[in-house]
N, C-alpha and C positions, 0 to 999 in steps of 0.2 A: 724243448721238453724232451727228455730221453727215458727210455724204458726197456733197457738192454736185455731185460728177461722175459720181455712180454711173450706169449705165445697166440698172438691173434692169429686167427685162422685166414689163409689166403685161399679157401675154397673159393670157388666160382662158378659160373654157369657152363665154363669149357668142358668141367669134368677133369682137369688136370690142374694141380697145385704142388708146389714147394714148400718144404717147411723152411720158417723164418730163424734167423739168429739172435733177433732183436729187433726193436722198434724205436726210432727217433721221430719227433714232430718238431723241426726247428721252424720258429717263425720269422728270421732275418736272414739276411745274406751272410753277415758274420758268424751266425750260428752255422750254417751250412757250410763255409769256408773251414770253421772250427772243427766241425765233425768228417770233414775230408782229410783233413791234417791228422787227424786222431785215428782214423780209420786205417791209414796209410802206415802210421806205428805199430797198429794192431795186426796189420794184416786181415782187416775185416772187410769184406766185400760189401756195398751198398747197392741197393735198388732202389732208385726214386720213383715215386709216383705222385701225381697231382691231386686227384680226388679219391684215385684207386676205381672209378667206374668204366673201365674200359672193357664194357660188357662183349662176352663173345671170343674177345682176344685173350684171356689169362687173367683180367682182373688185375687183382694187387700180387698176384703169384711171380716171383723171380723166373728167371730161364733155368737157373741151376740152384741146387738147394744151398743152404748155409750162409744166405743174404740177411743183412738187416735191412729192414722196411725204412725208408725215409719218406715219411708222409708230410707231402708240403701243403696239404689243405689249408692250415693256418696262416700259410703266406698267401692272404686274399684281399690284399689292397689294389686299389686303381690310383697308380702312384702319381698320376698327372690330373686328378679328377677335376681340379678346378679350370683347368685349361683346356679342355675338352669343348669344341663349338663346330658350328659349321666351317668356319675359316680353318681349323685346327682338327679334321676327323681322324683322329688318332687317339687310341687308349693305351697308356702304359701299364701293363698288368702284370701280376704275379700269378704263379700256377695253380692259387688255389681260387681264383676267380672263375666263377661259374656262368653259364650261360644266364640263367635266369637274374644273377647279381648285375649284371653288365645290363641285361634288358630293363630291369628294373631302375636302374642309376639314369639310363637315356631316356626314359619316360618321365623320371623326374624331374632333369635338368637340361636334356637337350633331346627333346621328343622328334626333332627334325631329323636326327640319324637313327639309323638302325646297322645291324650286322648280319655276317653269314652264319645264319645258325644250321645246325645239324638236328637231324630228328632222333637222338638221343635223348636223354633224360635231361631237365631243366639245371639239375645238381652236377651235369658233368662239366669237367674243366675245359676252358676254351683252348688254354695253351696246350693241355696234355694232349687233346685232339689234333689240333694242328702240327703238334710234332711228331706226331704219328702219321702226317698226312692223310688225315680224315676228309671228307668230302661235305660240304655244306650246300643249302638250297641255290648260292650266289654263285658258288665256283669252288674249287680245290682251296682249302683251309691254308696251305703252304703258301698262296700267294698273298694272304692277309698279313703274314707275319714277318718283322725285321728288326733289325737293332736289338741283337739277343745280348742279355747279361747272365754268362756263364759261370761257375764255379768248376773249373775242369779239376780232372782226378788228380792233377799235380798240386791242388790246392791254390791255384793262380785264378783270379777273377779276370774274365775275357769279356769286353765289350766288343761286337761286333759292327760293322759298318760305319757311323760317323758318331754312334754313341760311345765311341771311344775317345771323342774330342772332350766329352763330359757332359752332364745332364743340363747344364745351363747353354750349350750351344745352341744356336737358332737350327743347326742342322741334325742335331742328336734324334728327334723323334719326327723329322720332317724328309730326310733324304735316305730312299731305302737302299740304297747300294754302298755309297761310302767310296774309297778308293782304295786301289789295289786288289788282290784275291778277296773273293766274297766267301768269308768261312760260315755264314748262317748255315748252308747245307749240311754242315759235318754234324749239324745237332738236331737234325731232321731225321729220324728212324737210326739214331746213330747213340754211341754209348760212351762218348768223350769227356762227358762232363754233365753237371746238373744245370738246368736252365731256371735263373730265379726270377726273371721279367724279362720282357719282350714289347715291342711295338705292334699294336694290333691296330689294322684298318677299319675305319668305322665307313657307313655308306651313307650318303643322303638319301633320305626319302624322295621319290620321284612323284612329281606332281600327280601321276595316275599310275595307278599300279594295279592289275588284275592278276588273280591265278588262273592259269590255263589247264583245264584238263581234256584229254583225249582219250578215247576208247576205240581201241581196234575193232574194226567189225569182223575181220577173217583172219585166224592166225596164221593162215598160209602165206598173207602179205606181210608178216614181221621183217623180211628183208626190206621190201619197198617204203615200210613205215619208218626204220631205222634210218634208211638213206635220206626219206624228205625230213625228218628231225636234224640230221647233219646238216643238211644244206640250209634248214631255218637257222642252225646255230651258227655257221659259217657266215650267213649274209646278215646276222644281226638282229633279224626278227625275235628270236628267242636268245637273249643274253644269258639268261638263268641257267644253272644245270636242270635239265630236263630227267626227271625220275621215271623210269617207265618199269612198273611193277607186274610180274605176273597174278594171276588170279589167286594162287595160294597166299601171297604175299598180301595184295589189297584185302582179301577176306579177313585174314589173321588180323590185319593191322584195323580193321573197323568192326570187328564183331564184339569187343567189348563196350566200345561205345553205345552201340547199338542195343545190347542186351541191358545195359545199365539204365537206360532210357526207358525201354519196354517195363523193366522191374520197378523202376520208380513210380511209374504212372499205370501200375494197376494190373499188367499183364500177367495172367497165372501161371505160377512155375511150371505146371504142365504142357502150357502152349508156348512158353517162352523160346526155345530154341527154334521151334518150327517157325515162329513169326519173325524171327530175327534173320533167320535164313531166307525168308521170303524177301526180306528187306534188302540183304546182301544182293540177291538174284536181280532184283530191280534195280538199283544203282551201279550195280559192278558185275553186269552179265558177259563181258568178255574175258577171253585168256589174257588180255593186255591192255593195261591202262596207265597213262602218262600224268604227270603233274609237273608244272612249272611255271613261271611267271614272265609277264609282259608288262615292260614298265617303261614311262617317259612322260611327254607330254600328252595331252589326250589325242591330238592330232597323231602323233607318232604311234599311239597305241593302237588307233582306230585303222592307221594304214597298216601296221603288222597284223593284226586282227584278220583283216581284209586277206591279206595274202597268204595266213595261215590257213584260212577256212577254203582259200580258192585251192591250195596245195593239199587240203585232207579231206576235201568233200567225198572223194570215192574210196577213202582208206578208213576214216576214223569218224565218229561221233564227236564233235568240238562243243565244250562247255566252258563260258566264261564266268567266272565267280569273283564276286567282291563280297567284302565283310558286310556291307550295306545290303546287297542282294539277301546274303545268308541270313542276316538279322530280320529283315521284313517277312522272308520266308518261315522262320522258325517261330515268329510271334502268330502270324496267323495261323499255321498248320499246328503250333501247340495248343492253341486255345480250342481247336475242333478235334483234340488228341482221341475224345470218344468215339470218333468214326475211324475205323481202321485205316482206311487209306491215308487219312489225314495224320494218323499217329505214325506209320510207317515212314512217310515221308518226314516227320519231324525227327524222328529216330535217326533216319539219315544224315538230314543236317547236324544233330547233335554230335554225329561222329565223325564227319567229314570236316566238321569246322575247325578244330585245332590243327588239321592235316595241311589244310588250304592255308592256314595262318604262316605255317612254316616256310611257304613259297615267298612270303612278305617279310619275314623276318623275324616271328614271334615263336618263342622256344615252347616245348611241349613236352608232356609226360605220355602223351597218348600211346606211342608205341610200345612203351615199356610197360605201361598198364594193361594193355592187351597181352602180353607175354606172363605178365602175374595173372591175368586172369586165365590164361590157357593151363596154368600151373596150380590152378585152385589157390591162389594166394593173393587175391585182388584186396586183400585187408592191407596188404604191406605197400610202403610208400616206394616210388620207383627207385630212389637209391639204395634199396634192401633187396633188389632183383637178386644180387649172389647168395642172399639168405634163402632162395626159394628152392623149389623142387626141379625149376625149370632148366633144362640142358639146352645150350646152343653153342655150336661151333659156326665161324664163319670161314670159308673158302672163297678169296675175293681175286678173281684173276683181272688184269688189266687186259684191255683189248683196243684193237684196231678200230676206226669207226667206219667199219664195213659193213653193211647190212647183211649180206649173203654170209659172209664168213663169222659173224656173231650168232646168226639164226643155227646155222651148222653146228657151230661149236656148243650152243644152249643145248640143243636137241641132243648132241651127243653126250653131253655131261646128266642132262635128264633120264636119258636111258640107262646110262651106268648107275646112278642112284636108285633108280628102281629098281634092276638087278639086286641092289644092296637092301630093298625093302624099304628104301626112304624116300620123302619128299623132299624137293627143292624149293624154299622160300626166296624170291629171285626179286632183285630191283636192278636194273641197267641204268647207269648214271652216265650220261653225256656230259662231261666235266670240259673237255677242250675240243677245238674244232676240228682235230685228228683223232683222238683217243675218246675211251670210254671205260668204266669199270664196273664188272658186274658184282655186286654185293650179295653173296648167295649164303644162306645159313640152312642149316639142319636143326630141327628141333627132336629133343628126347625127355626123357624123364630121367632125371639125374640120381634119383635113389635107388633106380633099377641098374645095377652093375651090367647087366647083359645089354641092356639098351645102349648103355655109354659105349661098351665096347664096340657095339655094331655101329654105332655113329661115328667113331674114331675111324673105323676099319674103312667105311664109305667116304668120310672127308681124306683119308691117305689116297685112296683109289681116286678120288677127283683130282686131288694136287698132281699125282703121278700122270693122268691123262693129261690135266692143263700143262704139265713141263712138255709131255710128249708132242703136243701140238706147237711148240715152241714158244710158248707162254709162261708168263710168271705171276703171282699174286702180286697186288701192288702194295698190301699189308698184311703182316703175318701174326699170328698167335704166338703166345711165348711158346707152347709145345712143338711149334713149327721151325724153331730158329736154328737148330743143329742141321736139318735137312735142308733149309734153305742156303745156308753158308757152304754147303758140301761141294754144291756146284760152282763153276767158275773160280778154280783156284786162284788164279793170278790176281783177279779182281778183288776177293775177298783177303788175301794177303797182303795186299796194297792198303786194305781199310785197316787191318790189324797194325800195319807198321805206323800209320798215322795216328793210329790209338797210343801207341807208345810214346809218342811225341806228347800228347795231351795229358795221358792217362798211365804213366809208367808202370805202375803196380796193378793195373788191371783190376781197379777197385770200384770202377762204376758199371754197374750192370752186366757183368760177364756174360757173353755168350748172346747179348740182345744185338742183333742186326750185325754181328761180327763173331770172328772165332773165338770160341771160348777160351783158348789158350795163346 
């Protein structure tokens, strides 16, 4: 379906948007290919999005004005649905397949399998996030995707890896590398073509799985805490991504769930905020709290938890959570909700339950619901966050997994933000054995132009400081692209030369992770 005259808004929570030249909604690979061929004839640039819910990174907004949006949300098929099993843990998905859609399918047809979820909305695209190198709770999502089908900017349809042998080849959806150069990487944070489907790895549920929460007792020991978490990662005691949030992030993430429970069960409006804040202090009193998962056989989990407790006993409070434990606690405390201490704990469980589910592969809207609540728009569904007054900017540096360096860098960035009158909401994600990423955001009222300008000025200053430290962001907002490619000219000129081969007329997302011209 095509609407070349549409003026659909690209307004989004970053406070930066470009106007569109049109809107296209293809529902098949053939339609995408025809669209690219026509765009080459017309000289019209195309900006593809999966579901367009790239919150905090620019949403649906192109990098440059004058692009026609290609909305791929209608391409939402699980192409090999009937073939998914424990023996074949791969889903071949189109870009419109969402976290909730795949989760629901697996629950209904193969509940022994799960997948690497992110903390964003249930309606977000799995492929869209993976192709922008998002990080889930099991690991970097880039590692989950292989065997891409791409409509290149030339109009040619390319299958990477052994998908090039044809969908009926026994290697097409099973062997991730193929033979010869691995081309998949060109299409992660690349603008060489439009990905129309890919193989996505699924994960067998382990016989025993628990969510692990750690609360750092003394913020001065953050370097040692990170180093111990790094050692646990390297030694396989904690295989998942450990998400280490500062108090601002943790409190902002929990507040809506707590207040929603208290409001529903009778707390008067004039007492609501004070009682909710008291609950927050009870369940998240420290400056840094982490969430991860420990999985395996019962014996493996028991042994790993013993080692984690031994390592962390002088550093952090260790809490092990299972869904069964949360359910039992909630039933008991909810029944006693007329008693304030019981009500507080029931509210805490109501707020943390969906977040602990993330560590075990259950998608949730909880984080987005909290942003909507902060923007006085709790009535909106999560997928409409860009329609609220919420303003949010991400500035996410990649970091070496070295506690002292990370702690010093974070303190430096926090001091800089404070001088700009801003507060940093931060999660440190230990994603590999040698590296981590800091997911840092600023919050502001997007309806206030002065507040928006201040937030962007702070974000620019933070980026400048990150680069002065020899670092770089691992994922960029649309409005950051020009600055990102301004450095290391030899590298980006090589990237641009590659684009000339696959997209000779520069019609696919010009300026996105590439030189604009």
